[in-house]
C-alpha positions in Angstrom: -4.1 35.7 12.2 -5.8 32.8 13.9 -5.8 32.9 17.7 -5.4 29.8 19.7 -8.1 29.3 22.4 -6.9 26.1 24.1 -3.5 24.8 24.9 -2.4 21.9 22.8 -1.9 18.5 24.4 0.5 17.0 21.9 3.3 14.5 21.7 6.5 14.9 19.6 8.3 12.0 17.9 11.2 12.4 20.2 9.0 12.0 23.3 7.3 9.0 21.8 10.5 7.1 21.1 11.1 6.6 24.9 7.6 5.1 25.5 6.4 1.5 25.3 3.9 0.9 22.5 0.8 0.5 24.6 1.8 3.4 26.9 2.2 5.5 23.8 -1.3 4.5 22.6 -2.8 5.4 26.0 -1.1 8.8 25.9 -2.3 9.5 22.4 -5.9 8.4 23.2 -6.0 11.2 25.8 -4.7 13.8 23.4 -6.8 16.9 22.9 -6.4 19.1 19.8 -6.0 22.8 20.0 -8.8 25.0 18.8 -7.8 28.1 16.7 -10.2 31.0 16.2 -10.3 32.4 12.7 -11.9 35.9 12.2 -14.1 36.1 9.1 -12.8 39.6 8.5 -9.6 38.1 7.3 -11.5 37.0 4.2 -13.7 40.1 3.8 -16.7 38.5 5.4 -17.4 41.0 8.1 -17.9 40.2 11.8 -17.8 36.8 13.4 -15.4 33.9 13.3 -15.1 30.2 12.9 -13.1 27.8 15.0 -10.7 25.1 13.7 -9.9 21.8 15.5 -6.2 21.3 14.9 -6.0 17.5 14.7 -3.1 18.0 12.4 -0.9 19.0 15.4 -1.7 16.2 17.9 1.1 13.9 17.0 3.6 14.9 14.3 4.5 11.3 13.4 0.8 10.4 12.4 -1.1 13.7 12.1 -4.8 14.3 11.7 -7.7 11.9 11.4 -5.4 9.1 10.3 -4.1 8.8 13.9 -7.7 8.6 15.2 -8.6 6.0 12.6 -5.6 3.8 13.3 -5.5 4.0 17.1 -7.8 1.1 17.8 -6.5 -0.9 14.9 -3.0 -0.6 16.3 -4.2 -1.7 19.7 -5.9 -4.7 18.2 -2.7 -5.7 16.3 -0.5 -5.3 19.4 -2.8 -7.5 21.4 -2.6 -10.1 18.6 1.2 -10.7 18.6 1.9 -7.6 16.5 0.8 -9.4 13.3 1.8 -7.5 10.1 -0.6 -4.8 8.8 -1.4 -4.9 5.1 -3.1 -2.0 3.4 -3.6 -0.1 0.2 -3.0 3.4 -1.3 -1.8 5.6 -4.1 1.2 7.7 -4.9 0.8 10.3 -2.2 -1.5 8.5 0.2 -1.9 10.0 3.6 -3.1 6.6 4.8 0.0 4.8 3.5 2.2 7.4 5.2 0.3 7.0 8.4 0.4 3.2 8.5 4.1 3.2 7.7 4.8 5.7 10.5 2.6 3.6 12.9 4.6 0.5 12.0 7.8 2.3 12.7 6.7 3.8 16.1 4.9 0.7 17.4 7.2 -2.0 16.1 4.7 -3.5 13.6 5.6 -4.9 10.2 3.7 -3.1 7.5 3.0 -4.0 3.9 1.7 -1.5 1.3 0.0 -2.4 -1.9 0.4 0.6 -4.1 -1.8 1.5 -7.0 0.2 1.7 -10.3 3.0 -0.6 -11.4 4.9 2.4 -12.8 5.5 3.8 -9.3 7.9 1.0 -8.5 10.6 2.8 -10.5 9.8 6.2 -8.9 10.1 5.5 -5.2 13.3 7.5 -4.8 11.6 10.7 -6.2 8.3 10.2 -4.4 8.5 11.7 -0.9 5.6 9.8 0.5 6.7 6.3 -0.7 10.4 6.9 0.0 9.6 7.9 3.5 7.3 4.9 4.0 10.1 2.6 2.7 12.6 4.2 5.1 10.1 3.5 7.9 10.1 -0.1 7.1 7.0 -0.5 5.0 7.3 -3.3 2.4 6.0 -1.9 -0.8 4.4 -3.8 -3.7 3.2 -2.2 -6.8 0.1 -3.6 -8.6 -1.7 -2.6 -11.8 -4.9 -0.6 -11.5 -7.2 -3.4 -12.7 -5.9 -5.8 -10.0 -6.0 -3.0 -7.4 -9.8 -2.7 -7.9 -10.1 -6.2 -6.3 -8.7 -5.0 -3.0 -11.9 -5.2 -1.0 -13.0 -8.6 -2.3 -12.7 -11.6 0.1 -11.3 -13.9 -2.5 -8.5 -11.5 -3.4 -7.7 -10.9 0.3 -7.4 -14.6 0.8 -4.8 -14.7 -2.0 -3.0 -11.8 -0.3 -2.8 -13.8 3.0 -1.5 -16.8 1.1 1.1 -14.6 -0.7 2.3 -12.4 2.3 1.4 -14.6 5.2 -1.1 -14.0 8.1 -1.8 -10.3 8.3 -4.3 -7.8 9.4 -5.8 -6.1 6.4 -6.9 -2.4 6.7 -9.0 -1.0 3.9 -7.7 1.9 1.7 -8.3 5.1 3.6 -8.4 3.2 6.9 -12.2 3.0 7.4 -13.5 0.2 9.4 -15.5 -0.2 12.7 -12.3 0.4 14.8 -11.5 3.6 12.9 -15.0 4.9 13.4 -14.7 4.3 17.1 -11.5 6.3 17.2 -13.1 9.3 15.4 -16.0 9.1 17.9 -13.6 9.4 20.7 -12.0 12.4 19.0 -15.4 14.1 19.3 -15.6 13.2 23.0 -12.3 15.0 23.7 -13.6 18.3 22.4 -14.4 20.6 25.3 -15.8 23.5 23.4 -19.5 23.6 22.3 -20.5 24.2 18.7 -23.5 23.9 16.4 -21.9 22.6 13.2 -18.7 20.6 12.6 -17.4 20.8 9.0 -15.0 18.3 7.6 -13.7 16.9 4.3 -15.1 13.5 3.3 -13.1 10.9 1.5 -14.1 7.3 2.3 -16.6 8.5 4.9 -15.1 6.9 8.0 -14.3 10.1 9.8 -17.8 11.5 9.1 -19.3 8.3 10.5 -17.3 8.7 13.8 -18.1 12.4 14.0 -21.8 11.6 13.7 -21.6 9.0 16.5 -20.0 11.6 18.7 -22.4 14.5 18.1 -24.8 15.9 20.8 -28.5 16.2 19.9 -28.2 19.9 19.0 -25.2 19.5 16.7 -24.8 18.5 13.1 -22.0 17.7 10.7 -21.4 19.1 7.3 -19.1 17.1 5.0 -17.4 18.4 1.9 -16.8 15.6 -0.5 -13.4 15.4 -2.2 -14.7 12.9 -4.7 -16.7 13.8 -7.9 -20.2 12.3 -8.1 -19.7 9.9 -5.3 -22.4 8.9 -2.8 -20.9 8.6 0.6 -24.2 7.8 2.4 -24.1 3.9 2.1 -20.8 3.6 3.8 -21.5 6.2 6.5 -24.9 4.6 7.2 -23.2 1.3 7.8 -21.8 2.8 11.0 -24.0 5.9 11.9 -27.4 7.4 11.5 -27.5 10.1 8.8 -30.1 12.5 10.3 -27.5 14.9 11.6 -25.5 14.8 8.4 -25.3 17.2 5.4 -23.1 16.4 2.5 -21.8 19.0 0.1 -20.7 17.8 -3.3 -19.7 20.8 -5.4 -16.3 21.8 -4.1 -14.2 18.8 -5.2 -12.3 20.8 -7.9 -12.8 18.0 -10.4 -12.4 15.0 -8.2 -10.0 13.2 -5.8 -6.5 14.7 -6.0 -7.6 17.2 -8.6 -6.0 20.6 -8.0 -6.6 23.9 -9.8 -4.8 27.2 -9.7 -7.8 28.7 -7.9 -7.4 26.1 -5.1 -3.6 26.7 -4.9 -4.2 30.4 -4.6 -6.8 30.0 -1.9 -4.5 27.7 0.2 -1.6 30.1 -0.1 -3.8 33.1 0.8 -5.3 31.2 3.7 -1.8 30.4 5.1 -0.7 34.0 4.6 -3.6 35.4 6.5 -4.0 32.8 9.3 -0.5 31.1 9.5 -2.4 27.7 9.1 -1.3 25.4 6.3 -4.0 23.4 4.5 -3.6 20.4 2.2 -5.0 20.5 -1.3 -6.8 17.1 -1.1 -8.9 17.4 2.0 -8.9 20.5 4.3 -8.1 23.0 1.6 -11.2 22.0 -0.4 -13.3 22.0 2.8 -12.3 25.4 3.8 -12.7 26.8 0.3 -16.3 25.5 0.2 -17.1 26.6 3.8 -15.9 30.2 3.3 -17.8 30.4 -0.1 -21.0 29.2 1.6 -20.6 31.6 4.5 -20.5 34.5 2.1 -24.1 33.8 1.0 -25.7 31.8 3.9 -26.7 34.1 6.8 -28.1 31.2 8.7 -24.9 29.3 8.5 -23.0 32.4 9.6 -25.2 32.5 12.7 -24.0 29.1 13.8 -21.0 28.2 15.9 -18.8 26.4 13.5 -15.9 24.1 14.3 -13.9 23.1 11.2 -11.9 19.9 11.4 -8.3 20.2 10.1 -7.6 16.5 9.3 -4.0 16.8 8.4 -2.6 15.6 5.1 0.2 18.1 4.9 2.8 15.3 4.3 1.6 15.0 0.7 2.3 18.6 -0.2 6.0 18.0 -1.1 5.1 15.3 -3.6 2.1 17.3 -5.0 4.4 20.3 -5.6 6.6 18.0 -7.7 3.6 17.2 -9.8 2.5 20.8 -10.0 6.0 21.9 -11.1 5.9 19.3 -13.9 2.6 20.9 -15.1 4.0 24.4 -14.8 1.5 25.3 -12.1 2.2 27.5 -9.0 3.5 25.8 -5.9 1.7 25.4 -2.5 3.6 27.4 0.1 
């Protein structure tokens, strides 16, 4: 079982409801995530341990790195007459869930452009989208060809003409303000380490982590995308000299899940009492433990693994797994 080293400085949804928006932001910006110690013996790897940064527990309304990525974006919007936020995502998007929750808690109108016209008829049976709708997000469903235009300036101009003046946040939430939030997450960590490991999607969290590293530290990112080069986006915001990217533990690509991964996540939870999501942290921890089995140098390092949240998507993912006759995630 994992042991907690530090007390958690967290904020519940009930506590947040009595706070003014900017006061809530200030409180969250000072939040420090608990660090859990995980003995390697739990996985038959002998002596030693790794630590896990529990960003998934800091704020239950907007858990994980999505909170860090949104924090300065929310502050910007609140200082600009709380203009609506428009953003993009798929069926079980953590980013869509986080933006909808942010709009609900901070009094900001949110608009979600969802990939896949067919999902418009399935909102009631999709836990992520139904929750976003209940939290006030205005959902619009677009075909996949049109969705690919989401980052083009001309298309975004059309969106502003259609939906009115709004603040557009990219899919996944990565922009300069998001990177700043992730850098500040690093500055809140009081425990020294040699290597931080994390899952990499768009690359924004990795960019912020790199900006927050000390000279003796490095970051190891486990890509959740198949055959994708994260370096150009990360390099837009941070130097890459302290960065290692691992590309062979994606299980087939983004949102691809196998029985092996499901079994690992369930076993990990049984042995540590820590739940992992199958899109990000589950793949990262699978890859990390596999590497530790064969890499003595890595085992000699003080490792801090980032738990970036994403647990909200498990309910919907389990629905898909049941349809395919696959085991459920506990």
